BADRENVO-81036 format. One record per residue: x, y, z of N, C-alpha, C, O in turn; residue in one letter. Coordinates in Angstrom, 2 decimals, decimal comma. Layout:
N
(atom (X Y Z) (X Y Z) (X Y Z) (X Y Z) "a"),
...
//
This chain:
193
(atom (0,85 -1,19 0,00) (0,00 0,00 0,00) (0,88 1,24 0,00) (1,82 1,37 0,79) "x"),
(atom (0,55 2,14 -0,90) (1,32 3,39 -0,99) (0,63 4,53 -0,26) (1,29 5,41 0,29) "x"),
(atom (-0,70 4,51 -0,25) (-1,46 5,58 0,41) (-2,68 5,01 1,12) (-3,35 4,11 0,61) "x"),
(atom (-2,95 5,55 2,31) (-4,13 5,17 3,07) (-4,93 6,42 3,40) (-4,38 7,42 3,86) "x"),
(atom (-6,24 6,35 3,15) (-7,14 7,41 3,58) (-7,57 7,14 5,01) (-7,94 6,02 5,35) "x"),
(atom (-7,53 8,18 5,85) (-8,00 8,07 7,22) (-9,19 9,01 7,40) (-9,10 10,21 7,12) "x"),
(atom (-10,29 8,46 7,88) (-11,46 9,24 8,26) (-11,49 9,28 9,78) (-11,35 8,24 10,43) "x"),
(atom (-11,68 10,46 10,35) (-11,69 10,58 11,81) (-12,30 11,91 12,23) (-12,64 12,74 11,39) "x"),
(atom (-12,44 12,08 13,53) (-13,11 13,24 14,08) (-12,34 14,54 13,91) (-11,11 14,56 13,87) "x"),
(atom (-13,09 15,61 13,82) (-12,50 16,96 13,79) (-12,40 17,53 15,21) (-12,08 18,71 15,39) "x"),
(atom (-12,66 16,68 16,20) (-12,41 17,04 17,60) (-11,57 15,93 18,20) (-11,33 14,90 17,56) "x"),
(atom (-11,12 16,13 19,43) (-10,25 15,15 20,08) (-11,00 14,13 20,92) (-10,40 13,16 21,38) "x"),
(atom (-12,31 14,33 21,15) (-13,02 13,46 22,06) (-12,67 13,82 23,49) (-11,98 14,81 23,73) "x"),
(atom (-13,14 13,03 24,44) (-12,94 13,40 25,85) (-11,94 12,51 26,57) (-11,94 12,45 27,80) "x"),
(atom (-11,08 11,82 25,81) (-10,04 11,00 26,41) (-8,76 11,18 25,59) (-8,80 11,09 24,36) "x"),
(atom (-7,65 11,42 26,24) (-6,40 11,69 25,54) (-5,91 10,51 24,71) (-5,07 10,68 23,82) "x"),
(atom (-6,43 9,30 24,98) (-5,98 8,13 24,22) (-6,30 8,27 22,73) (-5,57 7,73 21,90) "x"),
(atom (-7,38 8,98 22,38) (-7,74 9,13 20,98) (-6,68 9,93 20,22) (-6,24 9,54 19,14) "x"),
(atom (-6,26 11,04 20,80) (-5,22 11,86 20,16) (-3,90 11,10 20,12) (-3,19 11,13 19,12) "x"),
(atom (-3,56 10,42 21,20) (-2,30 9,67 21,26) (-2,26 8,61 20,17) (-1,25 8,46 19,48) "x"),
(atom (-3,35 7,87 20,01) (-3,38 6,80 19,01) (-3,43 7,35 17,58) (-2,85 6,75 16,68) "x"),
(atom (-4,11 8,48 17,38) (-4,11 9,11 16,05) (-2,70 9,53 15,67) (-2,27 9,30 14,54) "x"),
(atom (-1,97 10,12 16,61) (-0,58 10,51 16,35) (0,28 9,28 16,09) (1,11 9,28 15,18) "x"),
(atom (0,08 8,23 16,89) (0,85 6,99 16,70) (0,57 6,35 15,36) (1,48 5,81 14,72) "x"),
(atom (-0,69 6,40 14,90) (-1,00 5,88 13,57) (-0,24 6,66 12,52) (0,32 6,08 11,59) "x"),
(atom (-0,21 7,98 12,67) (0,57 8,80 11,73) (2,04 8,40 11,70) (2,63 8,28 10,63) "x"),
(atom (2,62 8,19 12,88) (4,02 7,75 12,94) (4,20 6,42 12,21) (5,13 6,27 11,42) "x"),
(atom (3,30 5,47 12,47) (3,40 4,14 11,86) (3,29 4,20 10,34) (4,02 3,50 9,63) "x"),
(atom (2,38 5,03 9,84) (2,25 5,17 8,39) (3,55 5,69 7,78) (4,04 5,15 6,79) "x"),
(atom (4,10 6,74 8,37) (5,34 7,32 7,84) (6,48 6,31 7,91) (7,28 6,22 6,98) "x"),
(atom (6,56 5,57 9,00) (7,63 4,58 9,15) (7,53 3,47 8,12) (8,54 2,84 7,78) "x"),
(atom (6,33 3,21 7,63) (6,13 2,19 6,58) (6,15 2,82 5,18) (5,87 2,14 4,19) "x"),
(atom (6,47 4,09 5,10) (6,47 4,82 3,81) (5,11 4,80 3,14) (5,01 4,72 1,92) "x"),
(atom (4,06 4,87 3,96) (2,70 4,97 3,44) (2,25 6,42 3,58) (2,29 6,98 4,68) "x"),
(atom (1,84 7,02 2,48) (1,35 8,40 2,51) (-0,06 8,44 3,08) (-0,85 7,52 2,90) "x"),
(atom (-0,35 9,53 3,78) (-1,68 9,76 4,34) (-2,51 10,61 3,39) (-2,05 11,63 2,88) "x"),
(atom (-3,74 10,18 3,16) (-4,75 10,99 2,49) (-5,83 11,22 3,53) (-6,31 10,27 4,14) "x"),
(atom (-6,22 12,47 3,74) (-7,24 12,75 4,75) (-7,92 14,06 4,41) (-7,66 14,65 3,36) "x"),
(atom (-8,81 14,52 5,29) (-9,67 15,65 5,01) (-9,04 17,02 4,99) (-9,74 17,99 4,70) "x"),
(atom (-7,75 17,15 5,28) (-7,04 18,41 5,08) (-7,07 19,41 6,23) (-6,49 20,49 6,11) "x"),
(atom (-7,74 19,07 7,33) (-7,90 20,03 8,43) (-6,77 19,91 9,46) (-6,08 18,89 9,53) "x"),
(atom (-6,62 20,97 10,24) (-5,60 20,98 11,29) (-6,21 20,79 12,67) (-5,54 21,04 13,68) "x"),
(atom (-7,45 20,36 12,75) (-8,17 20,28 14,02) (-8,42 18,83 14,42) (-8,49 17,95 13,57) "x"),
(atom (-8,56 18,60 15,72) (-8,95 17,30 16,25) (-8,05 16,16 15,84) (-6,86 16,34 15,62) "x"),
(atom (-8,64 14,97 15,75) (-7,87 13,78 15,37) (-7,33 13,91 13,95) (-6,29 13,34 13,62) "x"),
(atom (-8,04 14,67 13,12) (-7,55 14,91 11,76) (-6,17 15,55 11,79) (-5,25 15,09 11,11) "x"),
(atom (-6,03 16,60 12,57) (-4,74 17,27 12,68) (-3,70 16,39 13,34) (-2,53 16,43 12,98) "x"),
(atom (-4,12 15,58 14,33) (-3,18 14,73 15,06) (-2,56 13,67 14,16) (-1,35 13,45 14,21) "x"),
(atom (-3,38 13,01 13,33) (-2,83 11,98 12,46) (-1,92 12,60 11,40) (-0,87 12,04 11,07) "x"),
(atom (-2,31 13,76 10,87) (-1,46 14,44 9,88) (-0,13 14,86 10,50) (0,92 14,65 9,91) "x"),
(atom (-0,19 15,44 11,70) (1,04 15,84 12,38) (1,92 14,64 12,68) (3,15 14,73 12,59) "x"),
(atom (1,30 13,51 13,04) (2,07 12,29 13,29) (2,88 11,86 12,08) (4,04 11,48 12,21) "x"),
(atom (2,25 11,91 10,91) (2,96 11,55 9,68) (4,06 12,56 9,39) (5,20 12,19 9,12) "x"),
(atom (3,71 13,84 9,44) (4,66 14,89 9,09) (5,87 14,92 10,04) (7,00 15,16 9,61) "x"),
(atom (5,63 14,67 11,33) (6,72 14,68 12,30) (7,72 13,56 12,09) (8,85 13,62 12,57) "x"),
(atom (7,29 12,52 11,37) (8,18 11,40 11,03) (8,74 11,52 9,61) (9,35 10,59 9,09) "x"),
(atom (8,52 12,68 8,98) (9,06 12,91 7,64) (8,23 12,32 6,53) (8,70 12,21 5,39) "x"),
(atom (6,99 11,92 6,83) (6,13 11,33 5,81) (5,38 12,37 5,00) (5,49 13,57 5,25) "x"),
(atom (4,63 11,89 4,02) (3,88 12,76 3,12) (2,39 12,71 3,44) (1,84 11,66 3,74) "x"),
(atom (1,76 13,88 3,36) (0,34 14,01 3,68) (-0,36 14,80 2,59) (0,04 15,91 2,25) "x"),
(atom (-1,42 14,21 2,04) (-2,26 14,88 1,05) (-3,61 15,17 1,71) (-4,30 14,25 2,15) "x"),
(atom (-3,98 16,43 1,77) (-5,27 16,83 2,29) (-6,23 17,13 1,17) (-5,84 17,70 0,15) "x"),
(atom (-7,49 16,76 1,36) (-8,54 17,06 0,37) (-9,63 17,81 1,11) (-10,28 17,27 2,00) "x"),
(atom (-9,82 19,06 0,73) (-10,67 19,96 1,51) (-11,60 20,75 0,60) (-11,14 21,32 -0,40) "x"),
(atom (-12,89 20,80 0,92) (-13,79 21,67 0,15) (-13,47 23,14 0,40) (-13,04 23,51 1,50) "x"),
(atom (-13,67 23,96 -0,60) (-13,39 25,40 -0,48) (-14,08 26,02 0,72) (-13,49 26,86 1,41) "x"),
(atom (-15,33 25,62 0,99) (-16,07 26,28 2,06) (-15,46 26,00 3,43) (-15,63 26,81 4,35) "x"),
(atom (-14,76 24,88 3,59) (-14,08 24,63 4,86) (-12,75 25,37 4,94) (-12,32 25,77 6,03) "x"),
(atom (-12,09 25,55 3,80) (-10,85 26,32 3,81) (-11,12 27,75 4,25) (-10,30 28,37 4,93) "x"),
(atom (-12,27 28,28 3,85) (-12,61 29,65 4,20) (-12,87 29,82 5,70) (-12,86 30,94 6,21) "x"),
(atom (-13,09 28,70 6,41) (-13,26 28,74 7,85) (-11,92 28,63 8,57) (-11,87 28,49 9,80) "x"),
(atom (-10,83 28,69 7,82) (-9,46 28,70 8,34) (-9,12 27,44 9,13) (-8,46 27,52 10,17) "x"),
(atom (-9,57 26,28 8,64) (-9,18 25,05 9,31) (-8,19 24,23 8,50) (-7,79 23,14 8,93) "x"),
(atom (-7,77 24,72 7,32) (-6,82 23,98 6,49) (-5,48 23,87 7,20) (-5,00 24,83 7,80) "x"),
(atom (-4,89 22,69 7,13) (-3,56 22,44 7,72) (-2,53 23,13 6,83) (-2,50 22,91 5,62) "x"),
(atom (-1,68 23,95 7,43) (-0,72 24,74 6,66) (0,54 23,96 6,27) (1,28 24,41 5,40) "x"),
(atom (0,80 22,80 6,90) (2,06 22,12 6,68) (2,01 20,90 5,79) (2,95 20,09 5,80) "x"),
(atom (0,95 20,73 5,02) (0,78 19,52 4,23) (1,72 19,44 3,04) (2,19 20,46 2,54) "x"),
(atom (1,99 18,23 2,61) (2,76 18,01 1,39) (1,99 18,56 0,20) (2,56 19,18 -0,70) "x"),
(atom (0,67 18,31 0,21) (-0,20 18,79 -0,87) (-1,60 18,99 -0,32) (-2,10 18,18 0,45) "x"),
(atom (-2,24 20,08 -0,73) (-3,63 20,34 -0,38) (-4,42 20,46 -1,67) (-4,14 21,32 -2,51) "x"),
(atom (-5,42 19,58 -1,82) (-6,28 19,59 -3,00) (-7,61 20,19 -2,58) (-8,26 19,69 -1,66) "x"),
(atom (-8,02 21,25 -3,26) (-9,29 21,91 -2,97) (-10,35 21,44 -3,97) (-10,11 21,39 -5,17) "x"),
(atom (-11,52 21,10 -3,43) (-12,63 20,64 -4,25) (-13,86 21,47 -3,93) (-13,86 22,26 -2,98) "x"),
(atom (-14,91 21,29 -4,71) (-16,12 22,09 -4,53) (-17,07 21,52 -3,49) (-17,63 22,28 -2,70) "x"),
(atom (-17,25 20,20 -3,47) (-18,28 19,61 -2,62) (-17,73 18,49 -1,75) (-16,63 17,99 -1,98) "x"),
(atom (-18,53 18,10 -0,76) (-18,16 16,97 0,09) (-18,11 15,67 -0,73) (-17,27 14,81 -0,47) "x"),
(atom (-19,01 15,53 -1,71) (-18,99 14,33 -2,54) (-17,71 14,26 -3,36) (-17,11 13,20 -3,49) "x"),
(atom (-17,30 15,40 -3,93) (-16,04 15,42 -4,68) (-14,87 15,07 -3,78) (-13,91 14,43 -4,21) "x"),
(atom (-14,94 15,50 -2,53) (-13,88 15,19 -1,56) (-13,73 13,68 -1,40) (-12,63 13,14 -1,50) "x"),
(atom (-14,86 12,98 -1,15) (-14,80 11,53 -0,98) (-14,31 10,83 -2,24) (-13,51 9,90 -2,18) "x"),
(atom (-14,79 11,28 -3,39) (-14,38 10,68 -4,65) (-12,87 10,83 -4,85) (-12,20 9,87 -5,23) "x"),
(atom (-12,34 12,01 -4,59) (-10,91 12,25 -4,74) (-10,11 11,41 -3,75) (-9,08 10,84 -4,11) "x"),
(atom (-10,57 11,33 -2,50) (-9,86 10,54 -1,50) (-9,84 9,07 -1,89) (-8,84 8,38 -1,68) "x"),
(atom (-10,94 8,58 -2,47) (-10,98 7,20 -2,95) (-10,00 7,00 -4,10) (-9,29 6,00 -4,14) "x"),
(atom (-9,94 7,95 -5,03) (-9,04 7,84 -6,17) (-7,58 7,78 -5,74) (-6,77 7,10 -6,36) "x"),
(atom (-7,26 8,49 -4,67) (-5,86 8,62 -4,25) (-5,35 7,48 -3,37) (-4,14 7,33 -3,22) "x"),
(atom (-6,25 6,67 -2,79) (-5,80 5,73 -1,75) (-5,84 4,27 -2,20) (-6,46 3,91 -3,20) "x"),
(atom (-5,13 3,45 -1,40) (-5,10 2,01 -1,58) (-5,84 1,28 -0,46) (-5,95 0,06 -0,48) "x"),
(atom (-6,35 2,03 0,52) (-7,06 1,46 1,65) (-7,59 2,56 2,54) (-7,23 3,73 2,38) "x"),
(atom (-8,46 2,19 3,49) (-9,14 3,17 4,34) (-9,08 2,71 5,80) (-9,26 1,53 6,10) "x"),
(atom (-8,84 3,66 6,69) (-8,93 3,40 8,13) (-9,85 4,45 8,74) (-9,75 5,63 8,43) "x"),
(atom (-10,74 3,99 9,62) (-11,57 4,91 10,40) (-11,05 4,92 11,84) (-10,82 3,87 12,44) "x"),
(atom (-10,88 6,10 12,37) (-10,61 6,33 13,78) (-11,91 6,83 14,41) (-12,88 7,05 13,68) "x"),
(atom (-11,96 7,01 15,72) (-13,17 7,58 16,32) (-13,58 8,90 15,67) (-12,74 9,70 15,25) "x"),
(atom (-14,87 9,11 15,61) (-15,42 10,33 15,04) (-16,92 10,32 15,19) (-17,49 9,46 15,87) "x"),
(atom (-17,57 11,28 14,56) (-19,01 11,43 14,64) (-19,70 11,07 13,34) (-19,26 10,17 12,62) "x"),
(atom (-20,79 11,78 13,06) (-21,60 11,48 11,88) (-20,79 11,55 10,58) (-20,92 10,68 9,72) "x"),
(atom (-19,96 12,58 10,44) (-19,18 12,73 9,20) (-18,25 11,56 8,97) (-18,14 11,06 7,85) "x"),
(atom (-17,57 11,13 10,02) (-16,67 9,98 9,92) (-17,43 8,74 9,49) (-16,98 8,00 8,62) "x"),
(atom (-18,59 8,52 10,11) (-19,40 7,34 9,78) (-19,88 7,39 8,33) (-19,84 6,39 7,62) "x"),
(atom (-20,34 8,55 7,91) (-20,86 8,69 6,54) (-19,77 8,39 5,52) (-20,00 7,65 4,57) "x"),
(atom (-18,59 8,97 5,71) (-17,48 8,75 4,78) (-17,05 7,29 4,78) (-16,86 6,68 3,73) "x"),
(atom (-16,89 6,74 5,98) (-16,43 5,37 6,13) (-17,41 4,38 5,50) (-17,01 3,49 4,76) "x"),
(atom (-18,70 4,54 5,80) (-19,68 3,58 5,29) (-19,86 3,68 3,78) (-20,18 2,69 3,13) "x"),
(atom (-19,66 4,85 3,22) (-19,74 4,93 1,76) (-18,61 4,12 1,13) (-18,84 3,39 0,16) "x"),
(atom (-17,41 4,23 1,67) (-16,28 3,45 1,14) (-16,50 1,95 1,35) (-16,18 1,14 0,47) "x"),
(atom (-17,04 1,57 2,50) (-17,32 0,16 2,77) (-18,41 -0,37 1,84) (-18,31 -1,49 1,35) "x"),
(atom (-19,43 0,43 1,59) (-20,50 0,04 0,67) (-19,96 -0,11 -0,75) (-20,33 -1,06 -1,45) "x"),
(atom (-19,09 0,80 -1,17) (-18,48 0,67 -2,50) (-17,71 -0,65 -2,62) (-17,74 -1,30 -3,67) "x"),
(atom (-17,02 -1,04 -1,54) (-16,29 -2,32 -1,54) (-17,28 -3,48 -1,65) (-17,05 -4,42 -2,41) "x"),
(atom (-18,37 -3,42 -0,89) (-19,38 -4,47 -0,91) (-19,98 -4,63 -2,31) (-20,28 -5,74 -2,74) "x"),
(atom (-20,14 -3,51 -3,00) (-20,71 -3,53 -4,35) (-19,68 -3,90 -5,42) (-20,02 -4,01 -6,60) "x"),
(atom (-18,43 -4,09 -5,01) (-17,38 -4,45 -5,95) (-16,83 -3,29 -6,74) (-16,17 -3,50 -7,76) "x"),
(atom (-17,09 -2,06 -6,31) (-16,58 -0,89 -7,03) (-15,09 -0,66 -6,78) (-14,43 0,04 -7,54) "x"),
(atom (-14,57 -1,25 -5,71) (-13,13 -1,29 -5,47) (-12,83 -2,52 -4,63) (-13,74 -3,14 -4,09) "x"),
(atom (-11,56 -2,86 -4,52) (-11,13 -4,04 -3,75) (-10,15 -3,65 -2,64) (-9,30 -4,44 -2,25) "x"),
(atom (-10,29 -2,44 -2,15) (-9,38 -1,92 -1,13) (-9,76 -2,42 0,26) (-10,94 -2,62 0,55) "x"),
(atom (-8,78 -2,61 1,13) (-9,10 -2,97 2,52) (-9,73 -1,78 3,25) (-9,29 -0,64 3,12) "x"),
(atom (-10,78 -2,08 4,01) (-11,49 -1,08 4,79) (-11,37 -1,48 6,26) (-11,78 -2,57 6,64) "x"),
(atom (-10,80 -0,59 7,08) (-10,42 -0,98 8,43) (-10,86 0,03 9,48) (-11,10 1,20 9,20) "x"),
(atom (-10,96 -0,47 10,70) (-11,27 0,35 11,86) (-10,18 0,17 12,89) (-9,85 -0,96 13,25) "x"),
(atom (-9,61 1,27 13,37) (-8,73 1,22 14,53) (-9,63 1,42 15,75) (-10,08 2,53 16,03) "x"),
(atom (-9,88 0,34 16,45) (-10,88 0,32 17,52) (-10,25 0,79 18,84) (-10,02 -0,01 19,75) "x"),
(atom (-9,99 2,07 18,92) (-9,31 2,65 20,07) (-10,21 2,58 21,30) (-11,32 3,10 21,31) "x"),
(atom (-9,71 1,93 22,35) (-10,38 1,87 23,64) (-11,84 1,38 23,51) (-12,72 1,84 24,24) "x"),
(atom (-12,08 0,45 22,58) (-13,41 -0,12 22,42) (-14,43 0,80 21,78) (-15,63 0,54 21,85) "x"),
(atom (-13,97 1,90 21,16) (-14,90 2,88 20,59) (-15,91 2,24 19,64) (-17,08 2,62 19,64) "x"),
(atom (-15,46 1,27 18,84) (-16,32 0,68 17,83) (-16,89 -0,68 18,23) (-17,39 -1,41 17,37) "x"),
(atom (-16,82 -1,05 19,50) (-17,37 -2,34 19,93) (-18,85 -2,47 19,59) (-19,29 -3,53 19,14) "x"),
(atom (-19,62 -1,42 19,80) (-21,06 -1,50 19,52) (-21,34 -1,60 18,02) (-22,33 -2,21 17,62) "x"),
(atom (-20,48 -1,02 17,20) (-20,63 -1,16 15,75) (-20,35 -2,59 15,32) (-21,05 -3,14 14,48) "x"),
(atom (-19,32 -3,20 15,91) (-19,03 -4,61 15,62) (-20,24 -5,47 16,00) (-20,62 -6,37 15,24) "x"),
(atom (-20,82 -5,20 17,15) (-22,00 -5,95 17,58) (-23,17 -5,73 16,62) (-23,91 -6,67 16,32) "x"),
(atom (-23,34 -4,51 16,14) (-24,42 -4,21 15,20) (-24,24 -4,98 13,90) (-25,23 -5,47 13,33) "x"),
(atom (-23,01 -5,11 13,41) (-22,82 -5,88 12,17) (-23,24 -7,33 12,38) (-23,73 -7,98 11,45) "x"),
(atom (-23,04 -7,86 13,59) (-23,48 -9,23 13,85) (-25,00 -9,33 13,86) (-25,57 -10,31 13,39) "x"),
(atom (-25,66 -8,31 14,39) (-27,13 -8,27 14,34) (-27,59 -8,24 12,88) (-28,55 -8,92 12,52) "x"),
(atom (-26,92 -7,46 12,04) (-27,26 -7,40 10,62) (-27,16 -8,78 9,97) (-28,02 -9,16 9,17) "x"),
(atom (-26,10 -9,53 10,33) (-25,95 -10,89 9,80) (-27,05 -11,78 10,35) (-27,72 -12,49 9,59) "x"),
(atom (-27,25 -11,76 11,66) (-28,23 -12,62 12,31) (-29,64 -12,39 11,77) (-30,43 -13,34 11,68) "x"),
(atom (-29,96 -11,17 11,42) (-31,31 -10,83 10,94) (-31,44 -10,94 9,42) (-32,51 -10,66 8,87) "x"),
(atom (-30,36 -11,34 8,74) (-30,44 -11,58 7,31) (-30,26 -10,37 6,42) (-30,65 -10,40 5,25) "x"),
(atom (-29,69 -9,29 6,93) (-29,47 -8,08 6,13) (-28,04 -7,93 5,63) (-27,76 -7,05 4,81) "x"),
(atom (-27,14 -8,77 6,12) (-25,73 -8,69 5,74) (-25,18 -10,09 5,64) (-25,35 -10,90 6,55) "x"),
(atom (-24,51 -10,38 4,53) (-23,90 -11,70 4,37) (-22,61 -11,77 5,20) (-21,89 -10,78 5,30) "x"),
(atom (-22,33 -12,92 5,79) (-21,10 -13,06 6,56) (-19,84 -12,70 5,76) (-18,91 -12,12 6,31) "x"),
(atom (-19,82 -13,03 4,47) (-18,65 -12,71 3,66) (-18,45 -11,19 3,57) (-17,32 -10,73 3,50) "x"),
(atom (-19,54 -10,44 3,58) (-19,42 -8,98 3,56) (-19,05 -8,43 4,94) (-18,32 -7,45 5,03) "x"),
(atom (-19,55 -9,06 5,99) (-19,15 -8,66 7,34) (-17,64 -8,82 7,52) (-17,00 -7,99 8,16) "x"),
(atom (-17,09 -9,88 6,95) (-15,66 -10,16 7,09) (-14,79 -9,18 6,30) (-13,58 -9,14 6,50) "x"),
(atom (-15,39 -8,39 5,43) (-14,63 -7,37 4,70) (-14,14 -6,27 5,64) (-13,14 -5,61 5,36) "x"),
(atom (-14,83 -6,08 6,74) (-14,49 -5,03 7,69) (-13,37 -5,53 8,61) (-13,57 -6,44 9,41) "x"),
(atom (-12,20 -4,93 8,47) (-11,03 -5,30 9,27) (-11,01 -4,45 10,53) (-11,13 -3,23 10,46) "x"),
(atom (-10,85 -5,09 11,69) (-10,91 -4,37 12,96) (-9,77 -4,83 13,86) (-9,50 -6,03 13,97) "x"),
(atom (-9,11 -3,87 14,50) (-8,12 -4,19 15,53) (-7,93 -2,96 16,41) (-8,17 -1,83 15,98) "x"),
(atom (-7,50 -3,20 17,65) (-7,14 -2,09 18,53) (-5,63 -1,85 18,52) (-5,13 -1,01 19,26) "x"),
(atom (-4,91 -2,59 17,66) (-3,45 -2,50 17,57) (-3,07 -2,00 16,18) (-3,44 -2,60 15,17) "x"),
(atom (-2,32 -0,91 16,14) (-1,98 -0,27 14,86) (-1,22 -1,20 13,93) (-1,60 -1,36 12,77) "x"),
(atom (-0,15 -1,82 14,43) (0,67 -2,69 13,58) (-0,14 -3,88 13,07) (-0,02 -4,26 11,90) "x"),
(atom (-0,94 -4,48 13,94) (-1,78 -5,60 13,52) (-2,77 -5,17 12,44) (-2,99 -5,90 11,48) "x"),
(atom (-3,36 -4,00 12,61) (-4,33 -3,51 11,63) (-3,67 -3,28 10,27) (-4,21 -3,67 9,24) "x"),
(atom (-2,49 -2,63 10,28) (-1,79 -2,38 9,01) (-1,37 -3,69 8,35) (-1,40 -3,80 7,13) "x"),
(atom (-0,99 -4,68 9,15) (-0,66 -5,99 8,59) (-1,88 -6,65 7,97) (-1,80 -7,23 6,88) "x"),
(atom (-3,03 -6,58 8,65) (-4,28 -7,13 8,10) (-4,60 -6,47 6,76) (-5,01 -7,13 5,82) "x"),
(atom (-4,40 -5,16 6,70) (-4,69 -4,44 5,46) (-3,75 -4,87 4,34) (-4,18 -5,04 3,19) "x"),
(atom (-2,48 -5,06 4,66) (-1,50 -5,48 3,65) (-1,81 -6,86 3,09) (-1,54 -7,14 1,92) "x"),
(atom (-2,39 -7,73 3,94) (-2,68 -9,11 3,54) (-4,08 -9,30 2,97) (-4,43 -10,39 2,53) "x"),
(atom (-4,89 -8,25 2,97) (-6,30 -8,35 2,58) (-6,48 -8,75 1,13) (-5,80 -8,23 0,23) "x"),
(atom (-7,39 -9,68 0,91) (-7,82 -10,05 -0,43) (-9,34 -9,91 -0,46) (-10,05 -10,54 0,34) "x"),
(atom (-9,84 -9,10 -1,36) (-11,28 -8,86 -1,45) (-12,01 -10,13 -1,86) (-11,50 -10,91 -2,67) "x"),
(atom (-13,20 -10,36 -1,30) (-13,97 -11,55 -1,68) (-14,45 -11,45 -3,12) (-14,65 -10,36 -3,65) "x"),
(atom (-14,62 -12,60 -3,73) (-15,12 -12,64 -5,11) (-16,62 -12,46 -5,16) (-17,17 -12,04 -6,17) "x"),
(atom (-17,29 -12,79 -4,04) (-18,75 -12,67 -3,99) (-19,12 -11,22 -3,78) (-18,70 -10,59 -2,82) "x"),
(atom (-19,91 -10,69 -4,69) (-20,33 -9,29 -4,59) (-21,71 -9,17 -3,98) (-22,36 -10,17 -3,66) "x"),
(atom (-22,14 -7,97 -3,82) (-23,48 -7,67 -3,32) (-24,38 -7,44 -4,52) (-24,01 -6,74 -5,46) "x"),
(atom (-25,54 -8,02 -4,50) (-26,49 -7,76 -5,55) (-27,88 -7,67 -4,95) (-28,12 -8,14 -3,84) "x"),
(atom (-28,76 -7,06 -5,67) (-30,13 -6,90 -5,20) (-30,96 -8,07 -5,73) (-30,92 -8,39 -6,92) "x"),
(atom (-31,69 -8,69 -4,83) (-32,48 -9,86 -5,20) (-33,83 -9,79 -4,50) (-33,96 -9,21 -3,42) "x"),
(atom (-34,84 -10,39 -5,14) (-36,16 -10,43 -4,52) (-36,26 -11,53 -3,48) (-37,19 -11,54 -2,67) "x"),
(atom (-35,32 -12,46 -3,49) (-35,31 -13,55 -2,52) (-34,19 -13,34 -1,52) (-33,21 -12,65 -1,80) "x"),
(atom (-34,34 -13,95 -0,36) (-33,28 -13,86 0,63) (-32,39 -15,08 0,51) (-32,81 -16,12 0,01) "x"),
(atom (-31,16 -14,94 0,97) (-30,25 -16,08 0,87) (-29,64 -16,37 2,22) (-28,84 -17,29 2,35) "x"),
//
């Protein structure tokens, strides 16, 4: 993997472990010569992961809509800042630039971005690894929800297994490096399987 997109919060949350782990992920990416693609801001976990990469001499590409740049949240130290018109263009560009995706803790925006990329993988639109760094159990309830989706017949187990999860950065990056997308795609059917 040459580049990984990270989706995460524009705030730090209420526990210092989130910022610490975001910074550590940035360090790990740079140490593996993996470039970071992210939302381009200097705030919250977004800024922490970017600073982590930059402090280790790595490269960071930010993708930011013009309207957010005007709010003065653009990170000034990036390797490259790509400005786009809309949030949809932002996600499309981040997808084009990356070889995989990691979600850190965040809110609605993080979930929306992450699930769109995961859905695209499920539909076979890309074969990139989609991962969650489960810091301090942040995503435990989401993992449980995916099992409910399987149990109730709304998600195939093969698609559930597409979601890579770990609370350990090195283990997560190794899982992503070894990932092979399933051959079975998602399709719409009138019958259940």
